[in-house]
N, C-alpha and C positions, 0 to 999 in steps of 0.2 A: 396201858395194858392192851394186849391184842384181844380180839373177840373170843379166842379159845382160852383166855385166862393166862396165857403166858406173857412174859415181858419181852419187849423188843430186844433187849440185851441177850435174851436166850436164843434169838434167831441165829442160824448158821453164818458164821463169818468165814470168807475164803482164807485158806492158809497161804503162807508165803510161797510154798511149792506150787499151789494152784494158780496164784497170780503170775508166777514166772512161766508156768506152762501156758496160760492164756496169752501172756505177752509174746512168747515164742510162736504160738499159733498165729497171732495177729501179724507178727513179722514175716512168717512164712507166706501168709496170704498176700501181704503187701508185696513181698519179693516175687511171688507168682504173677501178680498183676503187672508189676514192673517188667518182669522177664517177658511176659506176653507182648508188652509194648516195646520190647527191645530197649528198655530204659535201665540205666544204672542208678541206684539210690546211694546217697552218701550224706555224711554229716561232718561238719568241721567244728571242732571245739576251739573257740577263740582263745581260751586261756592257754592250752597246750600246743595249739597249732597242728594237732593230729587229726587225721580223717578216719572216720569209720566208713566202710564202703562194702556194698554187696559184691557178690562174685561177678555179676554182670558189669558193674562199674569198674572193677579191677581189670576185667578182660578188655574193656574199652580203652583203658589207659595202658594196657600191657603190663600190669603189675602182678606179682606172684600172690597166691592166696594167703600166705603168712607174712607178707611184706608189710612193714610199718610204713604208712604213708603220711608224710608231713608236708607242710607248705613248700619247703625247699625241694622236696621230691617232685611235687606237682609242677612247680615253676621250671624245674629242669626238663620236664617233659614237654612243656609248651614251646611252640615254634618261637624263635627269637624275635620275629617281627610282631608277634602277638603277646609276648610276655608282659609288657607294660600295661596293656589293656586289661589282661586278666588280673594282674596285681591291683590295679586301681579299682576294678569292679569289686574285688573282695574287700578292699579297704572301705569303700562306700557302703557296703552291706553292714559294716560295724556300726554305722550311723542309722541303721534301720531301713536303708534303701534296698528293695528287692534286687536280686542279681539275675541278669539275663544277658548272655554273651555267647557268640559263636567264635571259635578260634581253632587253630591248628595245633596238633600235637605230633611229635616225632616218635615213632615206635620202630621196632625191629623190622616190621613188615612195610614200613614207609610212612608217608604223611597221611594224616587222617583229620577230617573236620568233625568237631564236636559242638553241640549246643548244650549249655548248662543253664538251668534256672534254679534259683534258690530263694528261700525266705528266711530272714534273720529272726531269731528268738531271743528274748531277754529274760533275765531272772525277775523274781517278784520285786526286786529293788530297782528294776529298770536298767540294769547293767547288761550289755551285750553278752550273750551266753554261747550261742552256737548258731551255725548256718546249716539249714537242712535243704537238700536240693536233689535234682535229678539231672542226668546227662544222657543225651541221645547222640547216636552216630548219624551225622547229616552229610557224610561224604558223597553219597550218591546224588543227593539233592543238589549239593554244591557243584558237582561235576555236570549235572544236567543244566543248572543255571548258567554255568560257564559256557557250555555248548550252545545253549540258547542265545546267550549274549554274543558269542562268536558268530553264530548263524545270522543273528539280527544285524551284526556289523557287516558281515559279508553281503547280506541282502541289501542293506542300506547303500553300501559302496557300489554294488552292481546296479541298483536302481538309479543311483546318481549318475553313474557312467552311461547308463542306457537312456537317461533322461525320462525315467518313468515317473508318473504322477498317480497318486492313489486317492480314491474317494469311496464313500459308502453312503447309500441312500435308504431311507425308511419310506417304503411306498405306502404304508398305512397313513402316514401323515403328509407324505409328499415332500419331506425335508431331506436335504443333503446333510446327513448327520456328521460326516467327516470329510474334509477336503484339505490335503496338505498344501504347503506353499506353492508347489509346482502346479497343482490343479488350479488353484486360484489365479496364478499368473497365466497359465495356458488358456483358461476360459475367460479371463478378464473380470474375475469376481473380486469383491473387497478383500484386501490382504489380511485383514484381521476381523475378529468379531464372529458372532454366531450366525450361521447361515440359516435361512428360512426357506419356505416353499418357493419363494421368488427365485432362488438360485436355479432350481430345476426348470422353471419357466424361462429364465434368462437363457439357459443352455439351449433349450429346444427352439427358442425364438431366434437364436443366432445361427442355427444350422443353415447351410446354403440352401436356397429354395429348390435347386435341382436335386439335392440329396435328402431333403427333410422327409419326404414320404417313405423312402427306402429305409432310413434309419428308424423312423417311428414304427414301421412294420416289424423290423427286427426286435425292437424293444417290446412291442405288443406281444410277440410270441414268447419272449423271455418272461414277462410279467404274467402272462396267462398260463404258465406252467407247461408250455409246449416243448421248451428246450431248457437245458440247465446252464447254458452259457451262450454268449454271443461274441462275435468278432466282426467289426465293421470299420471301414475307413470312410471318412467323409470330410467335406469342406466346412469350415467354421469361420464366421465373420467376427474377428476380434475387434473390440471397440476402438483400439488404438493401432493395431498392426495390420488390419485388413484381413484378407482371406488367408487361412491357414489350413493345412491338411492334418487331420488327427486320426491316429489309430486308436480304437476304443475296444477294449476287452472287458467283459462283465460276466460275473458268475453269481449264482444264487447262494445267499448266505442263510436264508430262512424262508420257509413257506407257511402259509396259514392252513387251517384245517380243511379249507376248500381246495387246496392244492395250488392256489395262486401265490406268486412270489410276494413276500412281505418285506424282504431286505436283500439288497444286492451290494456287492463290492465291485469296484471298477479300477482298471489300470488304463491310463491314457498316455499317449506319447505323441509329440510333435514330429510329424514325418514330412513336413513341408520341404525340407532340403532334399530328402530322399525322392519325393515325388518330382521335384524339379529336375533332379539328376536323371530320373527315369524318363521324364519327358524329353530332356535333351538327348539322352541316348536313343530314345525311340525316333526322335526327329533325325538324328544322325543316321540311324539304320535306314530310315525311310529315304533320306537323300542318297545314301550309298546304293540302295537297291534301285532308286530312280536313275542314278547315274549309270549303274550297270545296265539297266534296261535301255537307256539312251544309247549307250555304246553298242549294245547288241543290235539295236534298230539301225544305227549308222552302218555297222559292219554288214548287216543283212542287205541294206540298200546298195552298198558298194559291191557286194557279191552279185546281187541280182541285176543291178542296172549297169554295172561296168564289166566285171569279169565274166558274167554269164553271157552278156551280149557279145563280148569279144570272142568267147568260145563258139558262140553261134556262127559268127562270121567265119571262123576257122573251119567249122564243120561244113559250111556252105562251099567254101573254097575247096576243101578236100573232096566234097561230092562232085563238084564240077570237074576237078582233075581226074576223078575216078571215071566219069562219063567219057572223057577223051581217050581212055585206055580201056578197050573192051575186055581184054584178058591178058594174062601173063603175070609174072611176079610183081611188077610195079603196080598193076591194077589191084592185086590182092593186098599189097602193102598199104595203098591208099584207102582201101575199104577198111582195113584194120584201124588205121589212124582215125578215119571219120567216125567209126563206131566207138572208139575209145574217147574221142572228144565229146560225143553225145553222152556217154556214160558219166564222164567227169562233169559235164554241164548239168545233168540230172542230179548228181550228188551235191553240187554247189547249190542248186535250187532247193534241194531238201535241207541242206545246212542253213541256208538263209531263212527258210521257214521255221526251223527249230530255234534260230536266234531271235526271230521276231515274227510271230504269227499274224500276218496281215489280215487273215480271215476274222480274227478276233475283233478287230476294229471295223471291218467291213460288214460282216454278217452276224456277229455276236458270239457268245460263249457256246451255245448249243452246237452251232454249225462248226465252230473251231474244234470242239471236242470230237465230233464225228470225223472231221478231216484228219485229226491227229490219230485216231484209232484206225482209220483206213490206211494211213501211212505206216503205222506200226504193223499192220497185218502183212504188208508186203515185205517186211524185214524180219519178222519173228515167226517161230514155228507154232506158237500157241494160238488158240481161237480167242477172239475178242468180241464180247457181247456188249452192245451199246444200248442203254435204256435211259434216254434223256427227255426230261419234260421240256416243252416249248419255253424258251426264255426270250423276253423282249430284247431287242438288240441294243438298247441304250441303258443297260444296267451299269452300275458303278464300275468305272474302268479299273480301279485298283482291286476291287473285290473279284471281278471277273478274271483279271490277270493272275491274281493269287490262286484261284481255283484251277486255272489252266496250267500254271506252273506246277502245282501239286500233282495234277494228273500226269503231266510229262515226267516228273520225277518218279512217281509210283510205277508208271508203265516202264520206264527205263530200269528201275530196280527189278521189276518182274522179269524183264528180258535178260538182265545180267545175272541175277542170283536165284530166282524162284524155281527154275526148272518146272514151270507150270504147264499144264495142258489147256487151261482156260483162264481168262481174265474177264471180269465183268465191270463195266463202268456205268454208274448210274448218277443221275442229277435230278434232285427233287426240290420243290419249294417247301421249306420247313421253317416255322417260327420267324417269319419276317425276313428270311434269307434263303440262300441256296445251299443245299447239302450235297456234297460230292462224295462218292464212295468208290474206291478202286479195290476190288477183291480178287485174289488169285487162289488157286488150289495147289500151290507149290509146296516146297519143303519147309517154309516158315523159318523163324529164328527166335531167339530169346530177346524179347523187346526190351528187357531191363539192361541187357549188355549187348547192344547191336555191334556188328562188325564195323571196322573203321570206315570203309567206303560208304556204308549206309548211314553211319552216324552223322557225317557231314551233310548228306542230303536231307535227313530228318531235321537237323538243326535249321537248315535253310527253309524248309517248309514251315516249321513252327514260327520262325521269325516273320515270314511273310504273313502268316495268319494273324500273328499278334499285332502287326502294323495296321491291319484293316479291322481290328477288334473282332476277329473271328476266332475259331477254335480248331484244333486238330487233334486227332487221336489215332494211334497206331496199335492195332491188335494183332498179335502173332504169337505162335508157339512152335517149337520144332515139330515138323510133321503135320501141322494144321493149317498151313497157308498163311496169308497175310492180308489184312484189310486196313486201308488207310481211309479215314473219314475226316473230311474238312467241311467246315461251315463258315460262310461269310455273310454278313448282313447286306441286304439289298433293298433299294427303294421299291415301293409298291408299283405295280403295273400302271403306267400313266393313263391307260385306257380304262 
């Protein structure tokens, strides 16, 4: 009896219509949830082989709303390469095994990837009754996975062709958490097994003594949060192969709350062969320029010591003959010949100096620059302003010759192209070397696309600067003049 005196049998029992309405409401809620997740619900009756499916499930497979769906219809929709896998998965579910499989289907709009999950249900007698499941469209995910695999394959192929090696370091523990086979081989680390903090210590300990301070400073800035990446080339002493050149790029993968780097990834590459080729090319360029200068010096000596002297003798002879004739056409002709010989002699002397500036060896760079500017004044219409620091005469010969040739080229370009009214030549002691600047107020040019005549001269200047470990920079713009700045390292004043 209930507390109010009524029997429990008198309590309201739901009618069949109410139960059906509640069931429909539950189905609608379930369908709503499934539709929100873009999932199709279905149920397979093992006895009849017929599917019940929601509208979403039918849409995924491309079936009509009133179409009867049986196993044969589903199997016909599955891609031929996946049909056996789907059939076997359904058969295993009859034994109570959950179903989970991804496969392709063929629809009027093309191929589509689906993921189906199902759980088998049995009767009270334990007989397989039906399979309830859900299906999702995973076409986008599959395409993304395929694109990722293709990208990874291309990256791996490119890395292999480029000889790239990859590593990752955890700076909180000091451990190299990942190093591929190329890194291990390049650095002489154990080919297998877990790496410890010793790996980082081994790497830093094998840096070439002349490069260690520079590399560690770059690393300090990266770890301290001053920069997000680093790129450095250095020599590394491999335990078996000796000295190797390595190009090392590293980037920040994670930072701590204090802004310091906690994890980095790195890409390493063996550039020993490239460095060797560059050194051989540099040596070849140095020898070619040296041979060129030797030829110029030889030609200058021949012009000065032989041809110039012979012309002097002719001028003296013409002068004597001129003195024997006081007047008349013959005397005038001899005077013209003598003056012409003198002018030719002067031109040869000037050419000999341009080929090989003897003042550079005798009095040093500063005096050679002053003499060159004075010579240019007599040939050009623009004013030349010279502002040169005193330079000791025994500065490095290659560096001094480099700066002198740059000055010659820059002054020649100004005379030929600049249409300038004024050119300034300065020489200063800067950063352990000498800084030369030749600046004009002429028409200028586009430094990114110089004219053909200037391009060859600029290339020659840059090559000379590179061979003495110097630098060169050309600043110009149409209508804004041109400035050539060259720097070459020089030894300290011996005094």
